[in-house]
N, C-alpha and C positions, 0 to 999 in steps of 0.2 A: 668146734661149734661156733657158728657166726650168729651174733645177735644184733638186731637193728635198733638197739637202744643203749644208752650209756648205763653202765653198771659198775659195781665195785667187786673186788675179789675177796674182801674181808670186811667184817663189821668194823674193825678198828679204823680202816681207811675212811669209811663213810662217816664215822663219828668225828673225824678230824675236820670235816667241812665246817665252815664258819657258822652255819645255821644250827648245828648241834652243840657247839661249844656252850658250856654252862647250862645245858638243857637236860632236864630229867628224861630218861628213856624208860617207858613202861611198855608192857606187852598186853595185847588182848588176844587170847587164844580160846579155842573151843570147838564145838561140834560143827560139822559141815552141813548139818540139817537142823538149823535152829527153828523154833516155833516163832510165831509173830511177836510174842512178848520179848523173847531173847533177841530178836532182830532189832526191835525198837530200843531196848535197853542198850544194846551194843552200839547202835548208831549214836545214841545220846552220850554214851561214854566217850566215843571218839570225838564227838563235838565238844565235850567238856575238856578233853585233852587239848584240843586246838585252842580253846579259849584260855586255858591256863598255861599255854606254852610248853606242854609236855609232848614229846615225840612218842609215836606209837610204833613199836616193832612187832612184826607178825610174820606168819609164813606165807601169806598171800593166797591161801586156799579159799575155796568157796565157803559160804556160810559165815560164821562169826568173824573170821579174819576180814572178809569182804565188807561186812556192815560196819565194823570198827574203822576200817580204812576210809570208807565213804564219809562217815561222820566227821572224821578228822580232816581229810583233804577238802571236802566241800565247805568247810568252815575255816580254811586258811592255815590248817595245821600241817605237820610234817609226819610222814610215815616211811618206815624202812621195811621193805619186804625182803625176807631172807628165803631164797629159792634154792632147793637142792637140785643136783644133776645126777644122772645115772647113764653111764656109757655114752657120754657126749650129748645127752638129751636133757633139755630143761624140763623139770617135773612140774608142769603147770598146765592148766586147762587153756584152751584157745580163747574163751571169753576173758580170762584173766590176763592172758598175754596181750589181748587188744586193750584191756584197761591200762596195762603198763605203757603201751605205745602212746596212749592218749594222755597219760598223767605223769610220766617220768619227767622230772624237772619242774613240775608244777605242784610240788609238795610231796611227791613220791620219789623215793630213792630205792634202788634195787641192789641187793648183794646176792651174787650167784656163788653158792658154795661149790667149790671144785670137787669133782668126782674123786672119791677115794676107792681105788680098785679093790681093796680087801673087803669093802663093805657091800652087803647085799642091798637090794632096792629098799627094803624096809629099814635097814640100818642107815641109809642115806637120809631118810625122813627123820629118823630118831636123832641123828647127828645135827640136822638143822634145828630140831626142837630144842636140843640141849644148848645150842649156840644162843637161841633166843632167851631161854630160861636163865642162862648164866649171865647174859648181858643186861637184861632188863632189871631195873631196881625193884619193880613190883610186877606181878603177873596177874592180870584180871581174867577170871574165868566166869563168863555169864551163865553159870549153871549152879544148882545147889550143891553144896559140899558132898552130901550123901550120894547124889546122882553121879557125881564125878568119881567118887570112891568105888562105886559099883561097876564102873567100866574098867575093863582089863586089857586095854590095847593102847598103842601109840603114846601120845603125850600124857594121857591119864595115868598110864602105868609109870611113866617117868616121874610124874608129880607124886604119886603114891610112894614110890621108892625113896624120893628125896625126903618126904615127910617122915617115913618110917626110919630112915637112916639118920634122922635128925641133922641133916646137912644144913637145915635152915633153923636158925635160932628161934626158939619159941616166942621170944619177945619181939622178934622182927617179923612182921606179918608180910611175907613176900607174896603169898598167894591169896588173892581176894576173890571170894566167891559171890554168887548172885545176891544173897541176902544182904551182904555188906555194900555191894554196888548199888542196890535199890535204895538202901537207907541213905547213902552218901548223895546220890542223885536227888532224892526227895528233899533232903535237908540242905542242899547246896554246899555240902562240905567238900573240902579238898582232901585228897588222898595222901 
């Protein structure tokens, strides 16, 4: 697979860049079909990350990922997109590929997750999601907790499983949902 932009083969490699040293890495993930309010909140959350010097790690998908990226990059922040592959094909839409070509090196870094032959297409996405969840100190989901828990696919299933298995300490709030995001943005609080 030949790509026309500079990319990294692992999250650990990109995090060794000088720009990420001593920088918190948070993630913004969520639906590919956000409503207007979710779009605005996510953009402003990305903007807040940029202003606070927090890097945003995301999957580079349409929707929430895209709005969080824009908020961060347009305000001088840093974003890491973690993109899965399947059978030598980059799993990303053409508009987002164009976004990469325009913004890589201008606040956007890309990690291309190598194809694991034993994994199905769906599992490649789940593997990418797990890399993001495991790497980010906090994961922001601009949806209400109940709405997220009612979904039973993809990243939402992974989050539910982690919460149910108590992989995340109850006193360490790794997943931050819409209600807490709105309160923090309204009050000017740091996360």
